[in-house]
Phi, psi and omega in degrees: 000141181286146168283139178306139181293148186288146168282135182292135180236349182251161177053040190251124171260263179251119190068217178277002184286153167289163175290338174293323171298309176301324183294307189268344185271313188231014178069034176060040185305322187291343186254000181264165172304137178294126184303325183273110178246022181289171182264007184302158183286153183247144176221135179197281178279131186247121174076158173209150160086220196291160180287150172291159184302315183294323181287330178287327175301311188295317184297325184296330184269355185275138168264119192247182179243146173282147188271086182292134181272146168150166178177178186218130178250125185219044187277344186124211184303141173082005186244156179231186183244150175234136177306136173258141186266344177198158176297147181308135184079354179250123183235158172290158183105181187268335186246184175249149175298158176310148182296133183100336186243018185271070176222160177279115185298141181282133181287141172309133187203169179241025179291145181272065184197169165274110182266123182239165183292161173303136176089007180243157176229172185208166171205158175276117180280315175199145187247161174302138180086352173293138178292134175238341176256155181292139182088353176282134185278167173295149187292138176223107183303334185260002183223043182283144176216155176299321181295317178292317183292334177295339175250009178246164178304136177287182183267155174046065176294136177241264182296144179229139167225138175250122175242152187285153183240099186291156179068002176231091183303133178081359181255148175218166183256115178269127172241133189224141167273154170237099198291306186201162175253146168243100191294326183302328180262000181261323196235124173301137176064025178298133182243112181306326182281342187221061180291153178271162174306314182298320176296320174299315181290326174300317183294314176305320181282340179271348175277177170098230187225156171229138168242127182208127179292132178240150181235130185257151173284142189290326188259006182210180173263017178294139175242152169219140182287142175264098184288147173068021174285151186295342174272345183300147185201150162236138176238132192227188182290354181237006180283155177272139184232137182268128169285134186226138177106200195293340182267352180301131179083351182296144169310327187288349184232011177277141181226174175301318179280342174225078187289347179273349184062045190241323188234131175250137168278115169088164167227141188229146167062043180287118180267254180268195185185216178192170176238127186275156172295343179257024169084020172244177180236152178243141186226128178263124174281117186258263187288044188293339186299334193283342189278351189253139187247161162071032176292337176293342181269358177281111182272335182294122187298321177297312179297319181297320173299318177294325176292316177302318174297342174259010180069022172273098186223173169086197182251259174291151182269168179304313187267349173067034183291336185293345176287345189237355176198119183299340180290350173263015180244110187288340171297330181254335179222079188295342183261351186298330183289336178288348180268004180231159184103020182256173168263131180256138176251132182234141167261094188287351171275351180236094186288354179261353184280157180258117182300150185250141164270116189275101187281340178292347178272358173091166181242109176197193177275087179292117174279325191190169179202103178245120184278162169217148183264148173282174177301331180255021172084023179257130181292140169236131184244132181259138187217134173252154178250102191285081177208146177298130176073018174262186196247172171235155200223167163214155173238128178245117180287147176266005184238142182278145171296135177268134182272158176096177189243022177293159173301323180291319178296324179295310179301321178298312180295343180272011174243358186299322184264022168263340184229126181156190184242133177264129183241158172233148186269141174234123184249144178227131184277163178259008185241158179299143177311317190298339184279349185250110189250007179090353178269345185095003173304126179300143173282173190303334182274001167088005180200158174261116185199179175172203178233174184208162178227142174268117175263120182292135183252319183196149177238123173267135183242187176303150175069018180080001174287145185213159182227131182279144179248009181239123190296130179084007174234133173286169177299316175304318184290326176300318184284320186281322185238064188293320181308314184288332172296322182288324173304319186287329181268002175081042174289164188271133177281138186242172179260083184047070180286120188256247179287142182225115187237133168270142179290126177288350176268319182248340187085351181285152188252136180240129186250119178273116181244108194293313182171167169194096177289353179274354182294133182086348179295166180298128180082000181249157178299146191252194190291146162219194187293330179270000181225058195274356186246116179288161180042066185288092180270341190254340181082182186196175179231126174262149177244121183246140175243109170303146185297128178064019183055032179257122185302327179278004181304156171256005172216165188201163169252151176226157172200164176296135168249318185202129166248117191286163182133188177287128181303338180286342181283125187294338184274041174224160186204141186227051177054032175090359181279141182308119190290345172280000183235029181233160169278141177293141181219148179212136172066063177301141184233282174267149178224155179206171184236142175264178187297343187258004175090005175283147180268127176253139193234122176257151188242154178217105182098033185310128179256023180252015172095356183251165170290164176286161186203191181241129180235147170244145182210132176294139185254343184210170183074187186304330190257026175303130179095356185282116196237123182225135184282139179256328180203160172234165188262166169296177175300130174077001186265156177250149174269127184222165170050047182298138175219121191242117174256179173303308186245015185209140167244126179249141172221153166261123176272103185260145184042054169298143180078005183274081178235143181306130182093354179281156178202176172303318188285329181236078180296143172259356176222148168256012185272143005263348197251006172100176180297150178081359175248148184291140180286135192226115171308141183205169176256132188239137173251137177235143181200161177283138182297336182270004177076004177273178181295149176299125172073013187246000000 
């Protein structure tokens, strides 16, 4: 029997994150008072322990593969090799892995590189600071400027989308989020108490979004950025964004600089996102609260309570932006924070277009926003609020997607997310509460599952008119203070609901819940059927099935799909697949689907002693629950933006080298360019050396 993998105890902030990451990424959110103090029921870690009767019967019949360890890192300077245990696609055991997952799993490791399976190759597609606009200079870490950064690829890339580029063979449009900046790793001699105006303006320019055309090699999955293409674009913390939908013009979003409440400067802390069927991309504004100062000077009790519910607290901000722009000082501009926390829609094919902040989708810490169409062609967008004990949502549009590529169809489709109904989820278990004791012991019916209801919060109609479904709140209040609306209607508390993805093959919806070590602590919500494991350090994934598999349904069923952690730990579960034949996984974050219907999971804050990585897991068939690690990250880095195509896997390597005590002068990583070079967040492409499809 294997020994349980060790828990990380050094360089630790929240989970396996460094304190440096917690500080710059989310403003130490995990160390603040939990914003949700409602009495709503709690849901977060699902199952602990043994398999259900049904799962054990299924597992007994499964022919499985041994989880052979091994992988290869071949990125260039500063990378190393790890031994491969078996050729790609060949596994120990009697059967074959699920189609799309036929590769030798990478062993957990702490190598300072991107480690990939044997038989696979990789390249860095684009790095922070590489020029993408005409006139932008080559990156020079010692000669950075705001003007240069505004034309260069931004910092800490997260969400990725690849869109087709018609009439340009071999080329695609890459869209990337830039979640946050870590000035300690960007600037030599950075003084956190006294940032310079130039440093602040560089950080403004390094936030936001990048659109860059990429070109692939015909015989491999290698990609390279096409600099200065006419579609290339940078959107930053100072670019104009249009407020669209029911909150446009509201008194709650008006400021001195924008008395009409119509145009916002910038987008901040864009985490994950989504790609729409009509060819646009969606971008979630997440930990926006950390950028605003002087919440403690707000004396109006209602306004102060609203700010606190969103985690906007304290005096000076971490980056001190309020010293250089009054809009980040809540004592001077109390409504500016209300202009962030939205889902942004971008048209990557029109470099002259103004992106829209879709207020009908609600305001909270959006991790992602992924659409699915109803049977009659209306988009439904699933969204998670990435905070301990917060909720997950969906938006059902009242308008159908227009087919075709005409201008009229395009203009119509750019209105789809302004009209419809916003819902929040409430989950109920189907076992008596007395059978849930917090240890993970199964209830009498042999499984953790139940039903759920989508509770309507507000409905937006034509012309920005909207109706509230929450007693005591106007429609505008519901949209701007969506968390408070969820509190009022009794939504179910979750453990950091991050990415939520509907399967394009089955319609089932998968909810990544990263972790919540506060569950069961004194004064905090305790166990229930969907949360039988106390002190949830490793997270889990829930599987949701809409009633009659209709995306617009107002009720659903839910069950456990995966409970993360060391497979040797009884408080883990892999959809009934034998646990001695899966890779260990901790802290699921972003998810995506491959062409075969497998779910791919990136991790953030691994607590099992290994670096974060990317994993594939079968969601159906006899091998359902077979989870295999595809790659690992360099030191200090998080796996973001996974994108899995037939012959290529793309990942964002976010915050490499972000380890406590690290700086430009004392780097903790040599990735991607080797010793003596500044550490740079980058996008990486991985492909099979023989040119065949991934995992086939």
